[in-house]
LOTI-178759 format. One line per 5 residues: number of its first residue (from 1); their letters; for each residue x, y, z of N, C-alpha, C, O, CB. Coordinates in steps of 0.2 Angstrom, whole numbers. Each point is the difference from the previous one (the first is absolute). Glycine has a CB too. Layout:
<atoms>
NUM = a = X/Y/Z/X/Y/Z/X/Y/Z/X/Y/Z/X/Y/Z | ...
</atoms>
This chain:
<atoms>
1 = xxxxx = 4/-6/0/-4/6/0/4/6/0/-1/5/-4/-8/-11/10 | 14/6/-1/5/6/0/4/1/-7/1/5/-2/0/-7/15 | 0/-4/-16/4/1/-6/-4/3/-5/2/3/-5/4/-14/8 | -13/9/-3/-4/3/-5/-1/8/1/0/3/-5/-6/-14/4 | 6/13/7/-1/7/2/6/4/-2/0/5/-3/-7/-8/12
6 = xxxxx = 13/0/-8/6/3/-2/1/1/-8/2/5/-2/3/-10/13 | -8/0/-14/0/1/-8/-4/5/-2/2/4/-4/0/-16/3 | -8/13/4/-5/5/-2/3/7/2/-1/5/-4/-9/-13/6 | 13/8/4/3/6/2/6/3/-5/0/6/-2/-2/-9/14 | 6/-2/-14/5/2/-5/-3/2/-6/3/5/-3/5/-14/8
11 = xxxxx = -13/6/-8/-4/2/-6/-2/7/1/0/4/-5/-3/-16/2 | 0/14/9/-3/6/1/5/6/0/-1/5/-3/-8/-11/9 | 15/4/-3/5/5/1/3/1/-7/1/6/-2/2/-10/13 | -2/-1/-15/3/1/-7/-5/4/-4/2/4/-4/4/-15/4 | -13/10/0/-5/3/-3/1/8/2/-1/4/-5/-7/-15/4
16 = xxxxx = 8/12/7/1/7/3/6/3/-3/-1/6/-2/-5/-9/12 | 11/0/-10/7/3/-3/-1/2/-7/2/5/-3/5/-12/11 | -11/2/-12/-1/1/-7/-4/6/-1/1/4/-5/0/-16/3 | -6/13/6/-5/6/-1/4/6/2/-1/5/-4/-9/-12/7 | 14/7/2/4/6/2/5/2/-6/1/6/-2/-2/-9/14
21 = xxxxx = 4/-2/-15/5/1/-5/-4/3/-7/3/5/-3/4/-14/7 | -13/7/-5/-4/2/-6/-2/7/1/1/4/-4/-5/-15/3 | 2/13/8/-2/7/1/6/5/0/0/5/-3/-9/-10/10 | 15/2/-5/6/4/0/2/2/-7/2/5/-2/2/-10/13 | -5/-1/-15/2/1/-8/-4/5/-3/2/4/-4/2/-16/4
26 = xxxxx = -11/12/1/-5/5/-3/2/7/3/0/4/-5/-9/-13/4 | 11/10/7/1/6/3/7/3/-4/0/6/-1/-6/-9/12 | 11/-1/-12/6/2/-3/-2/2/-7/3/5/-2/4/-13/9 | -11/4/-11/-1/2/-7/-4/7/0/1/4/-5/-2/-17/2 | -4/14/7/-4/6/1/5/6/1/-1/5/-3/-9/-12/7
31 = xxxxx = 15/6/1/4/5/2/5/2/-6/1/6/-2/-1/-10/14 | 2/-1/-16/4/1/-6/-3/4/-5/2/4/-3/4/-14/6 | -13/7/-4/-4/4/-6/-1/7/2/0/4/-4/-5/-15/1 | 4/12/10/-2/7/2/6/4/-1/0/6/-2/-7/-10/10 | 13/2/-7/7/3/-1/0/2/-8/3/6/-1/3/-12/11
36 = xxxxx = -7/1/-14/0/1/-7/-4/6/-3/2/4/-4/1/-16/3 | -9/12/4/-5/5/-2/2/7/2/-1/5/-3/-8/-14/4 | 12/9/5/1/7/3/7/3/-2/1/5/1/-8/-9/9 | 11/-1/-14/6/3/-2/0/5/-5/-4/-1/-5/9/-10/7 | -2/17/-1/0/5/-4/4/-1/-7/5/-3/0/-7/11/10
41 = xxxxx = -1/-5/-16/4/-1/-6/6/6/1/-1/5/2/-9/-9/-9 | 16/2/5/5/4/1/0/6/-4/-1/0/-6/8/-10/8 | -6/16/1/0/7/-4/7/1/-3/5/-1/4/-14/5/4 | 9/-2/-14/6/2/-3/1/8/1/-2/4/-4/1/-14/-5 | 6/11/13/1/7/2/4/4/-5/1/6/0/-1/-10/12
46 = xxxxx = 3/0/-17/4/3/-5/-4/3/-6/3/3/-4/6/-11/7 | -15/6/-3/-4/2/-6/-6/4/3/-4/-2/3/7/-8/-9 | -3/17/4/-5/5/2/-5/-1/-6/1/-2/-5/7/10/11 | -14/-5/-4/-5/1/-6/2/3/-6/-2/-2/-5/-6/3/14 | 12/4/-8/3/4/-6/4/-5/-4/0/1/-6/0/10/12
51 = xxxxx = 4/-15/-3/5/-5/-4/-5/-5/-3/2/-1/-6/8/3/14 | -15/-4/-5/-4/-5/-3/-4/3/-6/-1/-3/-5/-1/-3/16 | 0/12/-10/-3/4/-6/5/1/-6/-2/-1/-6/-5/7/15 | 13/-5/-7/5/1/-6/1/-6/-4/1/0/-6/5/9/13 | -5/-15/-3/1/-6/-3/-7/-2/-5/1/-2/-5/7/-2/15
56 = xxxxx = -13/6/-7/-7/-2/-4/0/4/-6/-1/-2/-5/-5/0/16 | 8/9/-11/-1/4/-6/6/-2/-5/-2/1/-6/-3/8/13 | 11/-10/-4/5/-2/-5/-2/-7/-4/2/-1/-6/7/7/14 | -12/-10/-5/-3/-6/-3/-5/1/-5/1/-2/-6/1/-4/16 | -6/11/-9/-5/2/-5/4/3/-6/-2/-1/-6/-7/3/15
61 = xxxxx = 14/3/-8/4/3/-5/3/-5/-4/1/1/-6/0/9/13 | 1/-16/-4/4/-5/-4/-5/-3/-6/3/-3/-4/5/1/14 | -14/3/-9/-5/-3/-5/-3/6/-4/-5/-1/-3/2/-8/11 | 6/15/-7/-1/6/-4/-7/2/1/-4/3/-4/11/-7/-5 | -9/4/15/-7/2/3/1/8/0/4/3/4/-7/-14/3
66 = xxxxx = -1/15/-11/0/7/0/-2/3/6/-4/-2/4/2/1/-16 | 5/7/13/-2/4/6/-8/1/0/-3/0/6/15/6/-5 | -15/-4/-6/-7/1/-1/-4/-6/2/-6/1/1/8/8/-10 | 0/-15/9/-3/-6/2/0/-1/7/-4/-4/3/6/-1/-14 | 2/8/15/1/-1/7/-3/6/4/2/6/-1/9/-12/-1
71 = xxxxx = -17/4/5/-3/6/4/0/-2/7/-2/-5/3/-6/7/-12 | 11/3/13/-1/0/8/-6/1/2/-4/5/-3/16/-2/4 | -15/-6/4/-6/1/3/-1/7/3/5/2/4/-6/-15/-2 | -4/16/-3/-1/7/2/-1/0/8/2/5/3/-7/-1/-14 | 3/-10/14/-2/0/7/7/0/4/0/1/6/-10/-7/-9
76 = xxxxx = 16/5/-1/6/-1/4/2/7/2/4/1/5/-1/-11/-12 | -5/15/4/2/7/2/-2/2/6/4/3/4/-4/0/-16 | -6/-5/14/-3/2/7/0/-6/4/-4/0/5/-3/9/-10 | 10/-14/4/0/-6/4/3/0/6/5/4/1/-5/-10/-11 | -2/3/15/3/-1/7/6/-4/0/4/0/4/-15/2/1
81 = xxxxx = 12/-5/-11/6/-5/-1/4/3/-6/-1/-3/-5/-5/-7/10 | 10/15/-4/3/3/-6/6/-5/-3/2/1/-5/-4/10/10 | 4/-16/-1/5/-5/-2/-3/-6/-4/3/-4/-1/4/8/11 | -14/-3/-11/-3/-6/-4/-1/3/-7/-3/5/-1/-3/-10/11 | 9/1/-15/-1/2/-7/-5/-4/-3/-1/-6/0/13/8/-1
86 = xxxxx = -17/2/-2/-6/-3/-4/0/2/-7/1/6/-2/-8/-6/13 | 6/-5/-15/1/1/-8/-6/-3/-3/-3/-5/2/15/5/-1 | -14/3/-7/-5/-3/-5/4/1/-7/1/5/-2/-12/-2/9 | 12/-9/-9/5/0/-6/-3/-4/-6/-3/-5/0/13/5/8 | -10/4/-14/-2/-3/-6/5/-5/-3/6/3/-1/-13/7/-1
91 = xxxxx = 6/-16/0/4/-4/-3/-2/-2/-7/-6/-2/-1/9/-3/12 | 1/5/-16/-2/-2/-7/-3/-7/0/3/-4/3/6/12/-8 | -14/-9/1/-3/-6/0/4/-6/-3/-1/-5/2/-10/11/-3 | 16/-4/-3/5/-5/-2/6/-1/4/5/-3/-2/-9/6/-9 | 4/-1/17/5/-1/5/-3/-3/6/-3/3/4/10/7/-8
96 = xxxxx = -6/-17/5/-3/-4/5/2/3/7/6/1/1/-6/-11/-8 | -4/11/12/2/2/7/5/-4/3/4/2/4/-16/3/-3 | 11/-12/-2/4/-5/3/8/2/-1/4/-2/4/-14/-7/-5 | 11/11/-5/7/2/-2/3/5/5/6/0/2/-8/-3/-14 | -2/8/13/2/6/5/1/-3/7/4/1/3/-10/8/-10
101 = xxxxx = 1/-13/9/-1/-3/7/6/-4/1/4/0/5/-16/1/-5 | 14/-5/-5/6/-5/0/6/4/1/4/-2/5/-10/-6/-12 | 7/14/4/6/4/1/0/3/6/6/1/3/-6/1/-15 | -6/0/15/0/3/7/3/-5/5/3/2/4/-13/6/-8 | 7/-14/3/3/-5/5/7/0/0/4/-1/5/-15/-6/-6
106 = xxxxx = 14/7/-5/7/-1/-1/4/6/3/5/-1/3/-7/-6/-13 | -1/13/9/3/6/2/0/1/7/4/4/3/-7/1/-14 | -2/-8/15/-1/1/7/3/-6/3/0/-1/7/-10/8/-8 | 13/-12/-2/3/-6/3/5/1/5/1/-4/4/-4/-2/-15 | 7/12/10/5/1/5/-2/3/6/4/1/5/4/0/-14
111 = xxxxx = -15/0/10/-3/3/6/-4/-5/3/-1/-6/-2/1/17/-3 | -3/-9/11/-4/-4/4/-8/2/-1/-4/-3/3/13/1/5 | -10/6/-13/-6/2/-2/-5/-5/-3/3/-4/-4/2/16/3 | -11/-12/2/-5/-5/-3/-4/3/-5/-3/6/1/3/-12/10 | -1/3/-17/-4/3/-5/-6/-5/-1/1/-6/0/9/11/-6
116 = xxxxx = -16/-2/6/-6/-4/-1/-3/3/-7/0/6/-1/-2/-9/14 | -2/-2/-16/-3/3/-6/-7/-4/-1/0/-6/1/11/9/-7 | -16/0/4/-6/-3/-1/-3/2/-7/0/6/-1/-2/-7/14 | -1/-3/-17/-2/2/-6/-8/-2/0/-2/-5/1/13/3/-7 | -15/7/3/-7/-1/-1/-1/-4/-6/3/2/-5/-6/9/11
121 = xxxxx = -2/-15/-6/-1/-4/-6/-4/4/-6/1/-2/-6/-1/-8/13 | -4/15/-5/-4/4/-5/5/4/-4/0/-1/-6/-9/1/14 | 13/4/-6/4/5/-4/7/-2/1/4/4/-3/-13/5/3 | 11/-14/3/7/-1/1/4/5/4/6/1/-1/-7/-9/-9 | -2/13/13/3/5/4/4/-4/6/-3/-4/3/-5/13/-6
126 = xxxxx = 14/-6/4/4/-3/5/1/5/6/2/6/-1/4/-14/-7 | -7/6/14/1/4/6/7/-3/3/0/-6/2/-13/8/0 | 18/3/-2/6/-2/3/2/3/6/-1/7/0/5/-9/-12 | -2/-1/17/2/3/6/7/-2/3/2/-6/-1/-14/6/4 | 15/5/0/7/-2/2/0/2/7/-1/5/3/7/-2/-14
131 = xxxxx = -4/-8/15/0/0/8/7/0/2/5/-4/-2/-16/-1/3 | 13/9/5/6/-2/4/-3/-2/7/-3/4/4/10/5/-10 | -6/-16/7/-3/-3/6/-8/1/-1/-2/-2/-6/12/4/14 | -13/1/-4/-7/1/0/-2/7/-3/-6/1/0/4/-10/9 | 6/13/-10/-1/7/-2/0/0/-8/4/-2/-3/2/6/14
136 = xxxxx = -12/-1/-13/-1/1/-7/4/6/-3/-1/6/3/-10/-11/-2 | 16/4/-5/4/5/-3/-3/3/-6/1/6/-2/9/-11/7 | -13/1/-10/-2/2/-6/-5/-4/-3/0/-6/1/11/10/-3 | -16/-1/-1/-6/-4/-3/-1/3/-7/0/6/-1/-5/-8/12 | 4/-2/-16/-1/2/-7/-5/-4/-3/0/-6/0/12/10/0
141 = xxxxx = -16/-1/-4/-5/-3/-5/3/0/-7/2/5/-2/-12/-2/10 | 11/-9/-11/3/-1/-6/-6/-1/-5/-3/-6/0/14/2/4 | -13/9/-8/-6/-1/-4/2/0/-7/4/4/-3/-11/2/11 | 4/-11/-12/1/-1/-7/-3/5/-4/-6/2/1/7/-14/0 | 2/16/-6/-3/5/-4/1/-2/-7/6/0/-2/-4/9/11
146 = xxxxx = -7/-10/-13/1/-2/-7/2/6/-4/1/-1/-6/-10/-8/8 | 8/15/0/2/6/-4/7/1/0/2/5/-4/-13/0/7 | 15/-8/1/8/1/0/3/-6/-2/-3/-6/1/2/15/8 | 7/-9/-12/4/-6/-2/7/0/3/3/5/1/-10/-5/-12 | 9/-6/12/7/-1/2/5/0/-5/6/0/1/-11/-6/9
151 = xxxxx = 2/4/-16/5/0/-6/2/6/-3/-3/5/-1/-3/-15/-2 | 13/11/3/3/6/-2/4/-1/-6/3/5/-3/-2/-1/15 | 0/-10/-15/4/-1/-6/1/-8/-1/-1/-4/5/7/15/-3 | -4/-12/-8/1/-7/-2/7/-1/-3/3/4/-3/-15/-5/0 | 16/-4/5/7/-2/-1/0/-6/-4/-2/-5/3/6/12/7
156 = xxxxx = -1/-7/-15/2/-7/-4/7/-1/1/4/3/-4/-13/-1/-5 | 11/-6/13/7/-2/2/2/-6/-5/-3/-5/0/2/9/12 | 7/-3/-16/2/-5/-4/7/-1/2/5/4/0/-12/0/-10 | 9/-10/12/6/-2/3/4/-5/-5/-2/-5/-2/-3/7/14 | 11/0/-14/4/-4/-5/4/-5/5/4/2/4/-3/8/-13
161 = xxxxx = -2/-16/7/3/-5/4/7/-2/-4/0/0/-6/-11/-5/11 | 16/3/-1/6/-2/-3/-1/-7/-4/-4/-4/1/11/10/8 | -2/-7/-14/-1/-6/-4/1/-6/4/-3/-5/-2/7/12/-8 | 0/-7/15/1/-7/3/-5/-1/6/1/-5/4/11/6/-7 | -17/3/4/-5/-1/5/-4/-6/-1/-1/-2/-5/1/14/7
166 = xxxxx = -1/-16/4/-5/-6/0/-6/1/4/0/6/4/10/-13/-6 | -14/3/3/-6/0/3/1/1/8/-4/3/3/-2/-9/-12 | 11/3/12/2/1/7/2/7/2/-2/2/5/5/-14/-5 | 1/15/-5/2/7/2/-5/5/-1/0/5/3/11/-8/-7 | -16/2/0/-6/4/-1/-5/0/5/-4/4/1/6/-4/-13
171 = xxxxx = -2/-6/16/-5/-1/5/-1/6/5/-6/2/1/8/-14/-2 | 3/15/4/-1/6/4/-4/6/-3/-3/3/3/14/-6/3 | -10/4/-13/-3/5/-4/-8/-2/0/-4/4/1/15/-1/-8 | -12/-9/6/-7/-2/-1/-4/0/6/-6/1/1/10/-8/-10 | 0/6/15/-3/0/7/-3/7/2/-3/1/5/10/-11/-2
176 = xxxxx = -5/15/-7/-2/7/1/-7/1/-1/-4/4/3/15/0/-6 | -14/-9/-1/-8/0/-1/-2/7/-3/-5/3/2/3/-11/7 | 6/11/-14/-1/6/-3/-1/-1/-8/2/-5/-3/5/11/12 | -11/-2/-12/-1/0/-7/6/3/-3/0/6/-1/-13/-5/2 | 18/-5/-3/6/2/-3/1/-4/-6/-1/-6/0/6/10/11
181 = xxxxx = -2/-1/-16/2/-4/-6/8/-1/0/4/4/0/-14/1/-7 | 11/-12/6/7/-2/0/3/-1/-7/-4/-4/-4/3/-1/16 | 6/7/-14/3/-1/-7/5/-5/0/5/1/4/-8/11/-7 | 3/-16/-2/6/-5/-1/1/-1/-8/-5/1/-4/3/-6/16 | 7/2/-13/1/-2/-7/-3/-7/-2/0/-5/4/11/11/-3
186 = xxxxx = -14/-7/-7/-4/-6/-1/5/-6/-1/5/1/-4/-14/6/-2 | 8/-12/9/5/-6/0/-4/-6/3/-5/1/3/15/6/-2 | -8/-13/-3/-4/-6/2/1/0/8/-5/-3/3/7/-3/-14 | 3/8/14/1/0/7/-5/4/3/-2/-1/6/15/-1/-7 | -14/8/-2/-4/5/3/-8/-2/0/-4/4/2/13/5/-5
191 = xxxxx = -10/-14/-1/-7/-3/0/-3/-1/7/-6/1/2/8/-6/-13 | 3/2/15/-2/-2/7/-1/7/4/-4/1/4/11/-12/-4 | -3/16/-1/0/6/3/-7/4/-1/-3/3/4/16/-2/-5 | -15/-1/-6/-6/3/-2/-6/-4/4/-4/4/2/9/-1/-13 | -5/-9/12/-5/-4/3/0/2/8/-6/1/2/7/-10/-10
196 = xxxxx = 5/10/11/0/2/7/-3/7/1/-3/1/5/13/-9/-4 | -8/12/-6/-3/7/1/-8/0/0/-3/3/3/14/1/-9 | -13/-8/1/-8/0/-1/-3/-3/6/-5/2/2/6/-2/-15 | 2/-5/15/-3/-4/6/-1/5/6/-4/-1/4/9/-10/-8 | 0/15/5/0/5/5/-3/6/-1/1/5/3/10/-10/0
201 = xxxxx = -15/5/-9/-5/6/-1/4/6/-2/-2/6/1/-7/-11/6 | 15/5/-9/4/6/-3/0/-1/-7/-4/-4/-3/11/5/13 | -4/4/-14/0/0/-7/7/0/-3/5/1/4/-15/5/-3 | 11/-8/-7/7/0/-3/-1/3/-7/-5/0/-3/8/-10/10 | 3/13/-9/1/2/-7/7/-3/-2/3/-3/3/-10/14/-1
206 = xxxxx = 8/-10/-9/6/-3/-3/5/5/-3/-3/5/-3/-5/-15/1 | 14/9/3/5/4/-2/2/-2/-7/2/-6/-1/2/9/13 | -4/1/-17/3/-1/-7/6/4/-1/0/6/0/-12/-9/-4 | 18/-1/3/6/3/-1/5/-5/-3/-3/-6/-2/1/14/12 | 8/-7/-11/5/-4/-3/2/-6/5/5/-4/-2/-2/14/-6
211 = xxxxx = -5/-10/14/2/-5/5/-4/-6/0/1/-5/3/3/14/3 | -9/-10/-11/-4/-6/0/4/-5/-3/3/1/-6/-14/5/5 | 12/-12/4/5/-5/-2/-4/-5/-5/3/-3/-4/4/5/14 | -13/-4/-8/-3/-6/-3/-3/2/-7/-3/5/-1/0/-10/12 | 5/1/-16/-1/2/-7/-7/2/-2/-2/5/-3/11/-12/1
216 = xxxxx = -14/3/5/-7/1/-2/-3/6/3/-5/3/-2/4/-15/2 | 4/15/5/-2/6/3/4/6/-2/-2/6/2/-2/-12/8 | 9/6/-14/4/5/-2/-4/5/-5/-4/-2/-4/14/-5/5 | -9/14/0/-3/5/-4/5/5/-1/2/3/5/-14/-5/-1 | 15/2/-10/5/5/-2/-2/5/-5/-4/-1/-4/12/-8/7
221 = xxxxx = -4/15/-3/-1/5/-5/2/-3/-7/-3/2/-5/5/7/13 | 3/-13/-9/2/-3/-6/-4/-6/-3/2/-2/-5/10/7/8 | -17/-7/1/-4/-5/-3/-5/2/-5/-2/6/0/3/-12/11 | -3/2/-15/-5/1/-5/-7/0/3/0/-2/6/7/-2/-15 | -12/7/6/-7/0/3/-2/-6/3/-4/-1/5/2/11/-12
226 = xxxxx = 3/-16/3/-3/-6/1/3/-3/7/-3/-3/4/1/1/-16 | 9/3/12/3/-3/6/-2/5/7/0/-3/5/10/-1/-13 | -11/10/7/-2/4/5/-7/-2/3/-1/-1/6/8/11/-11 | -11/-11/0/-7/-3/2/0/-6/3/-4/-2/5/-1/8/-15 | 9/-11/8/1/-6/3/2/0/7/-2/-3/5/5/-2/-16
231 = xxxxx = 2/10/12/3/1/7/-5/3/5/-1/-3/5/12/5/-10 | -15/3/2/-5/3/4/-6/-5/2/-2/-1/6/5/12/-11 | -5/-15/0/-5/-5/1/2/-6/5/-4/-2/4/0/4/-16 | 10/-4/12/3/-5/4/0/3/7/-2/-4/5/9/-1/-14 | -5/11/10/0/3/7/-8/1/2/-1/-2/6/12/8/-8
236 = xxxxx = -15/-4/-2/-7/1/2/-3/-7/2/-4/0/5/3/10/-12 | 2/-15/4/-2/-7/1/2/-2/7/-3/-4/3/2/1/-16 | 8/4/14/3/-3/6/-2/4/6/0/-3/6/10/-1/-13 | -11/11/6/-2/4/6/-6/4/-1/0/6/-1/12/-5/3 | -18/-5/-2/-6/3/-2/-3/5/5/-4/4/-2/2/-14/-4
241 = xxxxx = 4/10/12/-2/5/5/4/6/1/-1/3/5/-4/-13/1 | 9/12/-11/4/6/1/-5/6/0/-5/0/-2/14/-5/-5 | -6/10/10/-3/7/1/2/5/-5/-3/4/-3/1/-6/15 | 9/1/-14/3/5/-4/7/-3/-3/2/-4/3/-8/14/3 | 8/-6/-11/7/-2/-2/4/7/1/-2/5/-1/-2/-14/-8
246 = xxxxx = 11/7/11/4/6/2/6/0/-4/4/-5/0/-8/5/11 | 6/6/-14/6/0/-4/5/5/4/-1/6/1/-5/-7/-12 | 11/-2/14/5/4/4/4/4/-4/0/0/-7/1/-9/15 | 3/14/-5/3/5/-4/6/-3/-4/2/3/-5/-5/5/14 | 5/-14/-8/5/-3/-4/-3/-3/-7/4/-2/-4/2/-1/15
251 = xxxxx = -12/3/-11/-3/-3/-6/-5/5/-3/-5/2/3/7/-14/1 | -1/14/-10/-5/5/-4/-3/-4/-6/3/-1/-5/4/11/9 | -13/-12/-3/-3/-4/-5/-1/4/-7/-2/6/1/-4/-13/8 | 7/4/-14/-2/3/-7/-7/0/-1/-4/-3/3/15/0/-7 | -13/6/-2/-7/1/-2/-3/-7/-1/-6/-1/1/8/12/-6
256 = xxxxx = 2/-16/2/-3/-7/-1/-3/-3/7/-5/-3/0/13/2/-10 | -3/2/15/-2/-3/6/-6/4/3/-5/-4/3/17/0/-1 | -12/10/-2/-5/4/3/-7/-2/-4/-5/0/4/13/10/-1 | -8/-10/-9/-6/-2/-4/-3/-7/2/-6/-1/0/10/8/-9 | 0/-12/10/-2/-6/2/-3/0/7/-6/-3/1/15/-2/-8
261 = xxxxx = -6/9/12/-4/1/6/-6/3/0/-5/-1/3/16/1/2 | -11/5/-10/-6/4/-1/-6/-4/-3/-6/1/2/13/10/-3 | -5/-15/-4/-5/-4/-3/-3/-5/5/-6/-2/-1/13/3/-9 | -3/-3/15/-3/-5/5/-3/4/6/-2/-4/5/11/-5/-9 | -9/15/4/-3/4/5/3/-1/7/-4/-1/5/-7/1/-12
266 = xxxxx = 17/0/7/4/-1/6/2/6/3/3/5/-4/2/-16/-1 | -6/12/11/3/6/4/7/0/1/3/-5/2/-14/6/4 | 15/4/-9/7/0/1/2/7/3/-3/5/0/4/-12/-10 | 5/6/14/3/6/3/7/0/-2/3/-6/-1/-11/5/11 | 11/7/-10/7/0/-1/3/4/6/-4/2/4/3/-3/-17
271 = xxxxx = 7/1/13/4/3/6/-2/8/1/2/3/5/7/-12/-6 | -12/12/-4/-1/7/0/-7/2/2/-2/5/2/11/-4/-11 | -14/-6/7/-7/2/2/-2/0/7/-2/5/2/-1/-10/-13 | 4/0/15/-1/1/7/6/3/3/5/1/-3/-13/-11/3 | 7/12/7/6/2/3/4/-5/2/-2/-5/3/-5/14/2
276 = xxxxx = 14/-9/-7/4/-5/0/5/1/6/4/5/1/-4/-7/-13 | 0/-3/17/4/1/6/4/-6/1/0/-3/5/-9/10/1 | 12/-9/-12/4/-6/1/8/1/0/4/-4/1/-13/-1/-8 | 10/12/8/8/2/1/2/-2/7/-4/-1/4/3/10/-13 | 8/-8/10/3/-1/6/0/7/3/5/4/-1/2/-14/-2
281 = xxxxx = -12/12/8/0/6/3/5/1/6/-1/-5/4/-11/6/-8 | 16/4/4/5/0/5/-3/4/6/2/-1/6/7/1/-14 | -14/4/6/-4/4/6/-5/-4/3/-1/-6/-2/3/17/-4 | -6/-9/10/-6/-3/4/-5/-2/-5/-4/4/-2/6/2/12 | -2/-13/-13/-5/-2/-5/-7/1/3/-5/2/-4/13/-10/-1
286 = xxxxx = -9/6/11/-7/0/3/-3/7/0/-6/1/-2/9/-10/9 | 1/14/-6/-2/7/-1/-2/2/-7/-5/3/-1/12/0/11 | -3/-5/-15/-2/1/-7/-6/-4/-2/-5/3/-3/17/-2/1 | -13/-7/4/-6/-4/-1/-6/3/3/-5/1/-4/12/-11/4 | -7/12/6/-6/3/4/-2/7/-3/-6/2/0/10/-8/10
291 = xxxxx = 1/10/-13/-1/6/-3/-4/-1/-6/-5/4/-1/15/1/6 | -9/-10/-9/-4/-1/-6/-7/-2/2/-5/2/-3/15/-6/-3 | -11/0/11/-6/-2/3/-5/6/2/-5/1/-2/10/-13/5 | -2/16/2/-3/5/3/-2/6/-5/-5/4/1/11/-7/10 | -2/3/-16/-1/6/-5/-4/-3/-7/-1/4/-4/11/2/9
296 = xxxxx = -13/-12/-4/-3/-3/-6/-7/3/-1/-3/3/5/9/-13/-4 | -9/10/-7/-7/3/-1/-5/-5/2/0/-6/-2/4/13/-8 | -8/-6/15/-5/-5/2/-5/-3/-5/-2/-5/1/2/12/9 | 0/-3/-16/-5/-2/-5/3/-5/-5/-3/-4/-4/-3/15/5 | 13/-11/-1/4/-5/-4/3/-6/4/1/1/6/1/9/-14
301 = xxxxx = -1/-15/4/4/-6/3/8/2/-1/2/1/-6/-12/-9/4 | 13/7/8/8/2/-1/3/-7/-1/0/-5/4/-1/15/4 | 5/-10/-14/3/-6/-2/8/1/2/3/4/-2/-11/-6/-8 | 10/-3/14/7/0/2/3/-7/-1/-2/-5/2/-1/14/7 | 9/-8/-12/4/-6/-2/6/0/5/4/5/0/-8/-6/-12
306 = xxxxx = 5/-4/16/6/-1/4/4/-6/-1/-3/-5/-2/-4/12/11 | 13/-7/-7/4/-7/0/-2/-3/7/-2/3/4/11/1/-13 | -7/-10/9/-1/-4/7/3/3/6/-2/0/5/0/-10/-12 | 8/12/5/4/3/6/-3/6/3/-1/1/6/12/-5/-11 | -13/9/0/-4/6/3/-7/-2/3/-2/4/4/8/3/-13
311 = xxxxx = -9/-12/6/-6/-2/3/0/-2/7/-4/1/4/1/-5/-16 | 9/0/13/1/-3/7/0/6/5/-2/0/6/8/-10/-11 | -3/16/3/1/6/4/-6/3/2/-1/2/6/12/0/-11 | -16/-2/1/-7/3/1/-5/-4/3/-5/2/1/8/5/-10 | -1/-14/10/-5/-4/2/-3/2/7/-6/0/1/12/-9/-7
316 = xxxxx = -2/11/11/-2/3/6/-5/6/0/-4/1/4/14/-5/1 | -10/7/-11/-4/6/-1/-7/-2/-3/-4/5/0/14/2/-1 | -11/-13/-1/-6/-1/-4/-6/0/5/-5/2/-2/12/-9/-6 | -6/5/14/-6/0/5/-2/7/1/-6/2/0/10/-13/5 | 1/15/-4/-1/8/1/-4/3/-5/-5/4/0/15/-4/7
321 = xxxxx = -8/-2/-14/-3/3/-6/-7/-2/0/-4/4/-2/15/-4/-4 | -12/-7/7/-7/-2/0/-5/3/5/-5/2/-1/10/-13/-3 | -2/12/10/-4/3/5/-2/8/-1/-5/2/2/11/-10/6 | -1/11/-12/-2/7/-2/-5/0/-5/-3/6/-2/15/-3/4 | -14/-9/-5/-6/0/-5/2/-1/-7/-4/1/-5/-1/7/12
326 = xxxxx = 12/-10/-8/2/-2/-7/-2/-7/-2/2/-4/5/7/13/-4 | -11/-10/-6/-2/-7/-2/5/-3/-5/1/3/-5/-13/0/7 | 14/-9/-1/4/-3/-5/-4/-4/-5/-4/-4/2/13/3/7 | -8/2/-15/-4/-3/-6/5/-3/-5/6/2/0/-15/7/2 | 6/-13/-6/3/-3/-6/-4/1/-6/-6/1/1/12/-9/6
331 = x = -3/7/-13/-5/1/-6/-3/-7/-2/-4/0/-4/12/9/0
</atoms>
């Protein structure tokens, strides 16, 4: 009997201990959760409202947002919170708000400030707010306006590739995901290159000069008309997705060659028609390139021919140029 009682007592004691441990565990969890809720978001003392406003406005300027499209809220003048910046901003309908918001996140990434954005489904207006801890520094409404445009010009970039380039070396160019035309000499080897360019949704053109080695693709000034036509037809058959043919400054086609291209309604460029930037510039090439872009006529397409070395130099500028509202196009 005593043995049975002692067993029951042990069971009761163990049960009581288990209950106590369970309650203690629940209390600890509740205490920890309470601490998490009450913990303050860290305030960034290095960033004032004016600094946040400056970063915000410089981001808008990088997208060529005009001063007339940026309106400060009138209520701010008599506000009890003079350090709160309120904006109502017109955004061109052809410039997605998400691109601006993405850049804002990046430009504020070195701070502890928090950016929130909400978009309405009806008119796709975005409400953007910038907080330092729990303090609102800036609020902006980004409104699409169909009466304004982000497009300020069109650029047709034509890049001359070296003769020995292969599909592996051109991959970094194609990864840019830009509408660019790449020029190369017609050859059986470059059939693979042409395919690679088309697969990556870029464009290609063909260089006609005295460096064409394969007999069926050769086009020379001293050929008779039949042989010129055979050469042109062979190139057209092998490279049907061409955008244009290019005659470099080392090759000046005679009237027979010009007439064959004209007869086939082929778009041709020579080194004098587009702006030719294939030389070895000793000064700052990026400055020269950007001056052509910024001074171009918005109503016309700016045709620029570059060699691959100069093209590599301006690759970092392509994103900035796109953000300003210039569109890369091909024929």
